C-alpha positions as CSV (number, residue, x, y, z in Angstrom):
1,M,-0.1,0.0,0.1
2,D,1.2,3.4,-0.8
3,P,1.6,5.9,2.0
4,V,-1.1,8.6,2.2
5,G,-0.2,12.1,2.3
6,C,-0.6,14.4,5.4
7,K,-0.8,18.1,6.4
8,A,-0.8,20.0,9.6
9,L,-4.2,21.1,10.5
10,S,-4.9,24.9,11.4
11,E,-7.2,26.2,14.1
12,G,-10.8,26.9,12.5
13,E,-10.0,24.4,9.4
14,V,-13.3,22.7,8.7
15,F,-13.7,19.5,6.9
16,D,-17.2,19.0,5.2
17,I,-18.0,15.3,5.1
18,G,-21.4,15.3,3.9
19,D,-23.9,15.4,6.7
20,H,-21.1,16.7,9.3
21,R,-18.9,19.9,9.3
22,L,-15.9,19.1,11.7
23,R,-14.1,22.2,12.8
24,A,-10.6,21.9,14.3
25,I,-10.3,23.7,17.5
26,S,-6.6,24.2,18.9
27,T,-6.5,22.9,22.6
28,P,-3.0,22.4,23.8
29,G,-2.4,21.3,27.4
30,H,-2.6,17.8,27.6
31,T,-0.2,17.7,24.8
32,A,1.5,20.4,22.9
33,G,-0.3,20.0,19.5
34,G,-3.9,19.0,21.1
35,L,-6.9,19.4,18.9
36,C,-10.6,19.0,19.5
37,F,-13.1,18.5,16.6
38,Y,-16.5,20.2,16.7
39,D,-19.4,19.0,14.4
40,E,-21.2,22.3,13.6
41,V,-24.1,20.3,12.5
42,T,-24.8,18.3,15.3
43,R,-23.0,20.5,18.0
44,S,-21.0,17.4,19.1
45,L,-17.5,17.9,20.5
46,F,-14.8,15.3,20.1
47,S,-12.6,16.4,22.9
48,G,-9.9,13.6,22.8
49,D,-7.9,14.1,26.3
50,T,-8.7,17.8,26.8
51,V,-11.9,17.4,28.7
52,F,-13.8,14.3,29.9
53,A,-17.4,14.1,31.4
54,R,-16.0,14.4,34.8
55,G,-12.5,16.1,34.4
56,Y,-9.7,16.9,32.1
57,G,-6.5,15.2,30.9
58,R,-3.2,15.0,32.4
59,T,-0.8,17.8,32.2
60,D,2.3,16.1,33.7
61,L,3.7,14.0,30.5
62,P,6.1,15.7,28.3
63,G,4.5,18.6,26.4
64,G,1.8,19.1,28.9
65,S,1.0,22.3,30.4
66,T,-1.5,23.3,33.2
67,S,-1.7,26.9,32.1
68,K,-2.4,25.8,28.5
69,L,-5.0,23.5,29.3
70,A,-6.7,26.2,31.3
71,E,-6.7,28.6,28.3
72,S,-7.9,25.6,26.1
73,L,-10.8,25.0,28.4
74,S,-11.6,28.6,28.8
75,K,-12.0,28.6,24.7
76,L,-14.3,25.6,24.8
77,R,-16.5,27.6,27.3
78,N,-17.5,29.7,24.2
79,V,-18.6,26.9,22.0
80,N,-22.3,25.7,22.0
81,I,-21.5,22.1,22.8
82,G,-24.5,19.5,22.8
83,M,-23.1,16.0,23.0
84,M,-19.3,15.5,23.8
85,Y,-17.1,12.5,23.1
86,P,-14.0,12.4,25.2
87,G,-10.9,10.2,24.6
88,H,-11.8,8.1,27.8
89,G,-15.0,7.6,29.7
90,P,-18.6,8.0,28.7
91,A,-19.9,10.3,26.4
92,S,-21.6,13.4,28.0
93,P,-25.0,14.7,26.7
94,D,-24.2,18.1,27.8
95,G,-20.7,19.1,26.9
96,N,-21.0,22.7,28.3
97,E,-21.7,21.4,31.9
98,S,-18.6,19.0,31.3
99,V,-16.4,21.9,30.4
100,R,-17.7,24.1,33.1
101,E,-16.8,21.5,35.7
102,A,-13.4,20.8,34.3
103,V,-12.7,24.7,34.8
104,K,-14.1,24.5,38.3
105,M,-11.7,21.4,38.9
106,M,-8.7,23.5,37.4
107,E,-9.3,26.6,39.6
108,G,-9.2,24.3,42.8
109,W,-6.0,22.8,41.6
């Protein structure tokens, strides 16, 4: 099989895949190059390890940054999220609430 070409993704880049439009959101903190993908049609967020239903991703691994993760969570507060699909744990039917909870947890850290 021949290799497939790749390119770096940019903040705000949108992938139109028929019934869905996925927008890339830069969310460093868990990793230096962290990204979330927001479906503008369904209001779903694929958050990876940035935010979970009950928490957020670790920042103590190489490339992690607590301050950058806090900034990323603040950015996500401005997104109208319905369903959220994290990298670990259950999906959350109210992604905005999950982000608010993660911000509260970070403030108390």
